[in-house]
C-alpha positions as CSV (number, residue, x, y, z in Angstrom):
1,X,36.5,166.9,114.7
2,X,35.8,163.6,116.5
3,X,36.3,160.2,114.1
4,X,35.1,157.1,115.4
5,X,37.2,154.4,115.0
6,X,35.9,150.3,114.3
7,X,37.8,148.0,115.3
8,X,37.2,144.3,115.2
9,X,39.2,140.7,117.0
10,X,40.4,138.1,114.7
11,X,40.1,134.9,116.7
12,X,42.2,132.1,115.3
13,X,42.6,128.5,115.8
14,X,44.3,127.2,118.4
15,X,46.7,125.2,116.4
16,X,47.8,127.9,114.4
17,X,51.7,127.4,112.7
18,X,54.2,129.9,111.2
19,X,53.4,128.4,108.2
20,X,49.7,129.4,108.2
21,X,48.0,131.7,106.0
22,X,45.5,134.1,108.1
23,X,42.7,133.0,105.5
24,X,43.3,129.8,106.5
25,X,43.5,130.0,110.1
26,X,40.6,132.5,110.8
27,X,37.6,131.6,112.5
28,X,35.4,134.2,113.9
29,X,35.9,138.2,113.3
30,X,34.3,139.9,116.2
31,X,33.1,144.1,116.7
32,X,34.6,145.7,119.6
33,X,32.5,148.8,120.5
34,X,35.4,150.6,122.4
35,X,38.7,150.2,119.9
36,X,40.6,152.9,122.2
37,X,40.0,150.6,125.4
38,X,41.1,147.5,124.3
39,X,44.4,148.7,122.7
40,X,45.8,151.0,125.1
41,X,47.4,148.9,127.0
42,X,49.4,147.4,124.2
43,X,49.9,151.1,122.8
44,X,51.7,152.1,126.2
45,X,53.8,149.1,126.2
46,X,55.1,150.0,122.7
47,X,55.5,154.0,123.5
48,X,56.7,154.2,126.8
49,X,60.4,154.5,127.4
50,X,61.5,152.5,130.1
51,X,63.7,153.6,132.4
52,X,65.2,152.3,136.1
53,X,66.8,154.3,138.8
54,X,70.6,154.2,138.1
55,X,70.8,152.5,134.6
56,X,71.9,154.8,132.0
57,X,70.1,153.0,129.3
58,X,67.9,150.1,128.4
59,X,68.3,148.2,125.8
60,X,65.1,145.9,125.5
61,X,66.3,143.8,122.4
62,X,69.7,142.8,121.1
63,X,70.6,142.7,117.5
64,X,69.6,140.6,115.0
65,X,72.5,138.3,113.6
66,X,72.0,135.2,111.7
67,X,72.4,132.2,111.1
68,X,74.0,131.6,114.0
69,X,74.4,128.4,114.8
70,X,72.4,126.4,111.7
71,X,70.1,128.8,110.3
72,X,67.0,126.3,109.6
73,X,63.8,126.5,111.5
74,X,62.0,123.3,110.4
75,X,63.4,119.6,110.3
76,X,62.9,119.3,106.8
77,X,65.0,122.5,105.5
78,X,68.9,122.0,104.8
79,X,71.1,123.7,107.7
80,X,73.0,126.9,106.9
81,X,76.8,127.7,107.6
82,X,76.7,129.0,111.3
83,X,78.3,132.5,111.6
84,X,79.5,131.2,115.0
85,X,83.0,130.0,114.3
86,X,86.0,127.6,116.3
87,X,89.3,128.6,116.1
88,X,91.4,125.5,115.7
89,X,95.0,126.1,115.7
90,X,97.4,129.1,115.0
91,X,100.4,128.8,112.9
92,X,102.5,132.0,114.4
93,X,105.1,131.4,111.4
94,X,102.9,132.2,108.3
95,X,100.6,134.2,110.8
96,X,97.2,132.0,109.5
97,X,94.4,130.5,112.0
98,X,93.7,127.0,110.7
99,X,91.0,123.9,111.5
100,X,88.4,126.9,111.8
101,X,84.9,125.3,111.5
102,X,81.4,126.7,112.0
103,X,80.0,125.4,115.8
104,X,77.4,123.3,113.7
105,X,80.1,121.7,111.4
106,X,79.2,118.2,112.6
107,X,75.5,119.1,110.9
108,X,76.7,120.3,107.6
109,X,79.2,116.9,107.2
110,X,76.2,114.5,108.0
111,X,74.0,116.2,105.7
112,X,76.0,117.5,102.6
113,X,78.3,115.0,103.1
114,X,81.1,116.8,103.2
115,X,84.2,114.8,104.5
116,X,85.2,118.2,106.8
117,X,83.8,121.8,106.8
118,X,87.3,123.9,107.6
119,X,88.8,127.3,106.4
120,X,92.0,129.0,106.7
121,X,92.1,132.5,107.7
122,X,95.1,135.0,107.9
123,X,95.1,137.4,110.7
124,X,93.7,140.4,109.0
125,X,90.4,138.1,108.0
126,X,90.2,137.0,111.2
127,X,90.1,140.3,113.1
128,X,88.5,142.5,110.4
129,X,85.5,140.1,110.2
130,X,85.0,138.5,113.7
131,X,83.1,140.0,116.5
132,X,82.6,138.6,120.2
133,X,79.0,137.1,120.5
134,X,76.4,136.4,123.1
135,X,73.4,134.7,122.6
136,X,70.0,133.4,125.0
137,X,71.4,129.8,125.2
138,X,74.6,131.4,126.4
139,X,73.2,133.0,129.4
140,X,72.3,131.3,132.9
141,X,71.5,133.0,136.2
142,X,74.7,134.4,137.6
143,X,76.6,133.3,134.9
144,X,77.6,133.4,131.0
145,X,78.8,129.9,130.3
146,X,80.9,130.9,127.3
147,X,81.3,133.9,125.0
148,X,81.5,132.9,121.5
149,X,82.9,133.8,118.2
150,X,80.6,134.9,115.3
151,X,81.7,136.5,111.1
152,X,80.5,140.0,111.5
153,X,80.7,143.2,109.4
154,X,78.8,146.3,109.1
155,X,78.3,145.9,105.5
156,X,76.7,142.5,104.8
157,X,77.8,142.9,100.7
158,X,81.2,142.9,102.2
159,X,80.6,139.9,104.5
160,X,78.9,138.3,101.9
161,X,82.2,138.6,99.7
162,X,84.3,137.4,102.3
163,X,81.8,134.4,102.9
164,X,82.0,133.2,99.4
165,X,86.0,133.5,99.0
166,X,86.7,131.5,102.7
167,X,83.7,128.9,102.4
168,X,84.3,128.2,98.3
169,X,84.4,124.9,99.0
170,X,80.9,124.5,100.4
171,X,78.5,126.4,98.2
172,X,75.9,124.2,98.6
173,X,75.7,124.8,102.6
174,X,77.1,128.7,101.8
175,X,73.7,129.6,99.9
176,X,71.7,128.3,102.4
177,X,73.4,130.8,104.8
178,X,72.7,133.8,102.2
179,X,69.0,132.9,102.7
180,X,69.1,133.2,106.5
181,X,71.4,136.3,106.4
182,X,70.6,139.3,108.5
183,X,73.2,141.9,109.8
184,X,73.1,144.6,112.6
185,X,74.4,148.0,111.7
186,X,76.4,148.2,114.9
187,X,77.9,146.0,117.3
188,X,75.9,145.9,120.8
189,X,79.6,147.2,122.1
190,X,82.5,148.5,121.2
191,X,85.8,150.5,122.4
192,X,83.3,153.9,122.7
193,X,81.3,152.1,125.5
194,X,83.5,149.1,126.8
195,X,83.6,151.1,130.2
196,X,80.3,150.1,131.5
197,X,78.8,147.5,133.6
198,X,76.4,145.3,131.5
199,X,73.3,143.7,133.5
200,X,72.0,141.0,130.6
201,X,68.9,139.1,131.0
202,X,67.4,136.3,128.6
203,X,64.2,138.3,126.6
204,X,62.0,135.2,125.8
205,X,60.8,132.9,128.7
206,X,62.6,132.7,131.8
207,X,64.6,136.3,132.1
208,X,67.6,134.7,134.4
209,X,70.1,137.6,134.5
210,X,74.3,137.8,134.2
211,X,76.6,140.7,134.7
212,X,79.7,141.6,132.0
213,X,81.9,143.9,133.6
214,X,84.5,146.3,131.6
215,X,87.5,144.0,132.7
216,X,86.1,141.5,130.8
217,X,85.3,143.6,127.8
218,X,88.7,145.1,128.0
219,X,90.6,141.7,127.9
220,X,88.3,140.6,125.4
221,X,88.9,143.6,123.4
222,X,92.8,142.9,124.2
223,X,92.6,140.1,121.5
224,X,92.0,142.2,118.7
225,X,88.6,141.3,118.1
226,X,87.1,144.9,119.5
227,X,83.0,144.1,118.7
228,X,80.6,142.3,121.1
229,X,77.2,141.7,119.8
230,X,74.0,140.6,121.9
231,X,71.5,138.3,120.3
232,X,68.1,139.6,119.8
233,X,67.2,136.8,122.4
234,X,68.9,139.2,124.9
235,X,67.6,142.5,126.4
236,X,70.5,144.7,128.5
237,X,71.3,147.7,130.8
238,X,73.7,149.7,130.8
239,X,75.4,151.3,133.9
240,X,78.6,152.7,135.5
241,X,78.1,151.3,138.9
242,X,79.1,148.1,140.1
243,X,77.1,147.8,143.1
244,X,73.9,148.7,140.6
245,X,74.5,146.0,138.0
246,X,75.1,143.3,141.0
247,X,72.1,144.2,142.4
248,X,69.5,144.5,139.2
249,X,71.0,141.1,138.2
250,X,69.9,139.8,141.8
251,X,66.9,141.4,141.1
252,X,65.8,140.0,138.0
253,X,66.9,136.5,139.2
254,X,64.9,136.7,142.5
255,X,61.6,137.6,140.1
256,X,62.6,134.9,138.0
257,X,62.4,132.3,141.0
258,X,59.3,133.8,142.3
259,X,57.7,133.0,139.1
260,X,58.2,129.6,139.4
261,X,57.5,129.7,143.1
262,X,54.2,131.1,142.0
263,X,53.7,128.5,139.6
264,X,53.5,130.6,136.4
265,X,54.0,130.1,133.5
266,X,56.1,132.4,131.6
267,X,55.1,134.9,128.8
268,X,56.9,134.0,125.9
269,X,58.3,137.5,124.7
270,X,60.0,139.4,127.8
271,X,61.6,142.7,126.4
272,X,61.0,145.5,128.6
273,X,58.6,143.6,131.0
274,X,61.2,142.3,133.5
275,X,62.0,146.4,134.3
276,X,58.6,147.1,134.6
277,X,58.0,144.5,137.0
278,X,60.9,145.5,139.4
279,X,59.3,149.0,139.1
280,X,56.1,147.5,140.7
281,X,57.5,145.1,142.9
282,X,59.3,148.3,144.5
283,X,62.7,147.4,144.0
284,X,64.4,149.9,141.8
285,X,67.6,151.0,143.3
286,X,67.6,154.0,146.1
287,X,70.9,152.9,147.6
288,X,69.3,152.1,151.1
289,X,71.7,149.9,153.2
290,X,69.9,146.4,152.2
291,X,70.3,147.2,148.8
292,X,74.2,147.8,148.8
293,X,74.0,144.4,151.0
294,X,72.5,142.7,148.4
295,X,74.8,144.1,145.9
296,X,77.7,142.7,148.3
297,X,76.4,139.3,148.4
298,X,75.5,139.3,144.8
299,X,79.3,139.7,143.8
300,X,80.4,136.7,146.0
301,X,77.4,134.7,144.5
302,X,79.1,135.7,140.9
303,X,82.4,134.5,142.5
304,X,80.8,131.4,143.2
305,X,78.0,130.5,140.6
306,X,79.8,130.2,137.2
307,X,81.9,126.7,138.3
308,X,78.7,125.0,139.8
309,X,76.7,126.0,136.1
310,X,79.6,124.6,134.2
311,X,79.3,121.4,136.4
312,X,75.4,121.5,136.1
313,X,75.8,121.5,132.2
314,X,78.7,119.0,132.0
315,X,81.9,120.9,131.0
316,X,84.5,120.1,132.6
317,X,85.7,122.7,135.0
318,X,89.1,121.6,136.7
319,X,90.4,122.7,132.8
320,X,91.3,125.7,132.8
321,X,90.7,125.9,129.1
322,X,87.2,124.5,129.1
323,X,86.2,126.8,132.2
324,X,87.6,130.0,130.4
325,X,84.9,132.6,129.5
326,X,86.4,132.8,126.1
327,X,89.4,131.8,124.3
328,X,90.3,133.1,120.8
329,X,92.1,129.7,119.9
330,X,89.6,127.3,121.4
331,X,90.9,123.9,119.6
332,X,87.1,122.8,118.7
333,X,86.0,123.6,122.8
334,X,83.4,126.2,121.8
335,X,81.9,123.3,119.4
336,X,81.9,120.7,122.5
337,X,80.2,124.0,124.8
338,X,77.6,124.9,122.2
339,X,76.3,121.0,122.2
340,X,76.0,121.2,126.5
341,X,74.1,124.5,126.5
342,X,70.1,123.8,126.6
343,X,69.5,123.4,130.5
344,X,66.0,124.6,132.2
345,X,67.3,127.5,133.9
346,X,64.7,127.5,137.0
347,X,66.4,123.8,137.2
348,X,69.8,125.6,136.9
349,X,68.6,128.2,139.7
350,X,67.3,125.7,142.2
351,X,70.7,124.2,141.8
352,X,72.9,127.4,143.0
353,X,70.2,127.8,145.9
354,X,71.1,124.8,147.2
355,X,74.8,125.3,146.6
356,X,75.1,129.3,147.8
357,X,74.7,130.6,151.2
358,X,74.7,133.8,150.0
359,X,72.1,133.4,147.3
360,X,69.6,132.3,149.6
361,X,70.6,135.3,152.0
362,X,70.0,137.6,149.3
363,X,66.6,136.5,148.4
364,X,65.9,136.2,152.0
365,X,66.7,140.0,152.5
366,X,64.6,141.0,149.5
367,X,61.6,139.2,150.7
368,X,61.9,141.2,154.2
369,X,61.4,143.8,152.1
370,X,59.0,143.7,149.5
371,X,55.1,142.8,150.2
372,X,53.5,139.7,148.8
373,X,51.3,141.7,147.1
374,X,53.5,143.7,145.2
375,X,55.3,140.7,143.8
376,X,52.8,138.6,142.6
377,X,51.5,142.1,140.6
378,X,54.8,142.2,139.3
379,X,55.2,138.5,138.2
380,X,51.7,139.1,136.4
381,X,53.6,141.5,134.1
382,X,56.0,138.3,133.1
383,X,53.9,135.7,133.5
384,X,50.4,133.8,133.6
385,X,49.6,132.6,137.4
386,X,46.6,130.5,137.5
387,X,44.8,130.5,141.2
388,X,45.5,127.6,143.2
389,X,43.1,124.4,143.9
390,X,41.8,122.9,146.8
391,X,44.6,120.5,147.2
392,X,47.0,123.3,146.7
393,X,48.3,122.8,143.2
394,X,48.4,125.2,140.7
395,X,45.7,125.4,137.6
396,X,48.6,125.2,135.1
397,X,49.4,122.3,133.2
398,X,53.0,121.3,133.3
399,X,54.0,119.0,130.2
400,X,57.4,118.3,128.7
401,X,56.7,121.4,126.4
402,X,56.2,124.0,128.9
403,X,59.3,122.8,130.3
404,X,61.2,123.4,127.5
405,X,59.7,126.6,127.3
406,X,62.4,127.9,130.6
407,X,65.5,127.3,128.2
């Protein structure tokens, strides 16, 4: 028996806000004759299992954990106590960590008139209720600026009870935290899978990429915090090969640069799109000589890129503590670094291209092994590209808002 499905397109006003209800925003309903034809691309995207040669597993999105920093989405909403934490000092004699503050402590002090927002944690509390944490804002091309620490426990009931105890003097702000609280069932990386290479990329707007190596994860876990969480604003690929990891990270950054070169406007939610773009461009790993060359160049790029990114952001790279990828006791440096994040990623990528000759070489090699029409098709997977007009300017309008979209 054949079932005929009726379908309709609901068109809403362009100025639709998150708080608007559908009945307020709906302006017309259009009947569509061929329902299956209209939804097939959407169904293909969500049903298809992404695969990439050389990659063991693809995670289109990390874990939802909140409030990461402040919690509130609107200016009129009160801030929450962010779960990300700075650890001030360590009293070895008593086995306690002192002057521990959320990364948004200054915001809380201003809003709630607190004199300070500081707590004391003993060692068992610290290691049982903390994880390492990476969000979109910490990820730049060829560099993770800093790995933060975040309160986490697999059982949100236990975490709530713990937070009530340590933040007992800040009940008003803590209740806002509980309104936003979302905890993933499992961390992204544990001791069970810490021996892999991880290719991270932003899964919103500009999908720039960086690699985390097993050595880095082992070093983090040696600090007795043995959980690593990637935010839901990050996608990641897992592989056993360093060559493959460094290769794909460079390819992702190359395609992000091509979006800018073609005057494209990034699609908001990327998720698995960049993976499909790699395949469309014909850039999957096949262990060809030129790809091995890209992997080698990529390692050289990584050796230089992070310091350049730190300088670009105004983080004092000559201070060995500020230039560390992570610290258990950071003495407030995590708060300082958090406030320095937010630069436009394509601008950072352009800066790296001017200062790292190996990056320019890598992009030139990739150019030689791709066809322009394939690159254009792949970019159309991750961005909207409008035709160039007679004077050579893209018809995309560049505004203050679209520039912010790159961050």
